[in-house]
C-alpha positions as CSV (number, residue, x, y, z in Angstrom):
1,M,-7.7,-9.5,-17.5
2,T,-6.9,-10.5,-13.9
3,R,-8.2,-8.1,-11.3
4,V,-6.1,-7.6,-8.2
5,M,-6.6,-5.7,-5.0
6,F,-3.7,-4.8,-2.7
7,D,-4.4,-4.7,1.0
8,S,-2.9,-1.6,2.6
9,N,0.0,-3.6,4.1
10,A,1.0,-4.9,0.6
11,L,1.5,-1.3,-0.5
12,D,4.7,-1.3,1.6
13,G,6.1,-4.0,-0.6
14,I,5.3,-2.0,-3.7
15,L,7.2,1.0,-2.3
16,K,10.1,-1.1,-1.0
17,H,10.7,-2.8,-4.3
18,Q,9.7,0.2,-6.4
19,D,7.2,-2.0,-8.3
20,S,4.6,0.5,-9.2
21,E,5.7,1.0,-12.8
22,R,6.0,-2.8,-13.3
23,I,2.5,-3.2,-12.0
24,K,1.2,-0.5,-14.3
25,A,2.9,-2.3,-17.2
26,S,1.5,-5.7,-16.3
27,R,-1.6,-7.3,-17.7
28,L,-3.3,-6.9,-14.3
29,E,-6.2,-4.6,-13.5
30,V,-5.8,-3.1,-10.1
31,V,-8.9,-2.2,-8.1
32,R,-9.3,-0.3,-4.8
33,T,-11.9,0.8,-2.3
34,D,-12.3,3.8,0.0
35,A,-11.6,1.6,3.1
36,Q,-8.0,1.2,1.9
37,E,-7.6,5.0,1.6
38,D,-9.1,5.5,5.0
39,E,-6.6,3.0,6.5
40,V,-3.6,4.7,4.9
41,A,-4.9,8.2,5.9
42,Q,-4.5,7.1,9.5
43,I,-0.7,6.7,9.1
44,R,1.1,9.4,11.2
45,D,4.3,9.6,9.1
46,V,3.3,12.2,6.5
47,F,6.0,11.1,4.0
48,K,5.0,7.5,4.1
49,R,1.3,8.3,4.1
50,N,1.8,10.5,0.9
51,Q,3.8,7.8,-0.8
52,L,1.2,5.1,-0.1
53,M,-1.7,7.4,-1.1
54,S,0.0,7.9,-4.5
55,L,-0.1,4.2,-5.1
56,F,-3.9,4.3,-5.1
57,M,-3.6,6.0,-8.5
58,L,-2.8,2.5,-9.7
59,G,-6.3,1.3,-9.1
60,Q,-9.8,1.7,-10.4
61,P,-12.2,2.5,-7.6
62,V,-14.9,-0.1,-6.8
63,V,-17.8,0.1,-4.4
64,A,-17.6,-2.0,-1.3
65,P,-20.6,-4.3,-0.6
66,E,-23.1,-3.2,2.0
67,M,-21.6,-3.9,5.4
68,P,-22.6,-3.3,9.0
69,W,-21.7,0.2,10.2
70,D,-19.1,-1.2,12.6
71,A,-17.4,-3.5,10.2
72,S,-13.6,-3.4,10.4
73,R,-11.6,-2.1,7.4
74,D,-10.1,-5.5,6.9
75,L,-13.5,-7.0,6.6
76,I,-14.6,-4.4,4.1
77,I,-11.4,-4.8,2.1
78,G,-11.8,-8.6,2.1
79,A,-15.5,-8.5,1.1
80,T,-14.7,-6.0,-1.6
81,A,-11.9,-8.1,-3.0
82,A,-14.2,-11.2,-2.9
83,R,-16.7,-9.3,-5.0
84,H,-14.5,-7.3,-7.4
85,A,-11.1,-9.0,-7.7
86,D,-9.6,-12.4,-8.6
87,I,-6.6,-11.9,-6.3
88,L,-6.1,-10.1,-3.0
89,V,-2.5,-9.4,-2.1
90,T,-2.1,-9.2,1.7
91,D,0.4,-10.1,4.4
92,D,-2.3,-10.2,7.0
93,K,-2.5,-13.9,8.2
94,L,-5.8,-13.4,10.1
95,L,-7.5,-11.9,7.0
96,T,-6.1,-14.7,4.8
97,A,-7.5,-17.3,7.2
98,Q,-10.9,-15.6,7.3
99,L,-11.1,-15.3,3.5
100,A,-10.2,-19.0,3.1
101,K,-13.5,-19.8,4.9
102,T,-15.7,-17.0,3.6
103,A,-14.4,-16.5,0.1
104,P,-12.8,-19.7,-1.1
105,D,-12.8,-18.6,-4.8
106,L,-10.7,-15.5,-4.0
107,R,-7.0,-16.2,-4.5
108,V,-5.0,-14.7,-1.6
109,L,-1.3,-14.1,-2.0
110,T,1.4,-12.5,0.1
111,Y,3.2,-9.7,-1.6
112,K,6.3,-11.9,-1.9
113,K,4.3,-14.6,-3.7
114,F,2.6,-12.0,-5.9
115,R,5.9,-10.5,-6.8
116,K,7.4,-13.8,-7.7
117,E,4.5,-14.9,-9.8
118,F,3.5,-11.7,-11.6
119,L,6.6,-9.4,-11.6
120,A,9.5,-11.9,-11.9
């Protein structure tokens, strides 16, 4: 089974297209880490924050690798995806570029490409 991790920004696409049920029904195993929940918890819009937090129920929790105490959430998410997932779905171009250098075996897709390939 293919393991996929959604960066926090990709959760917006899941909500926008109402894809959570399609993802649950797919042959994908979704994984998540606490860093993602921390990122979403910072959103001031309570309605949006609660919607995004509900999407974490899609995923199985995985442990992030040991990181420096001051590592950014993006770095933690990228390193966790590299260790525990086959695919990271993100619209973050900087993170995508960093992972191309540091985790070349991790497949990184935008939400649009993920949706076209796995939910079409």
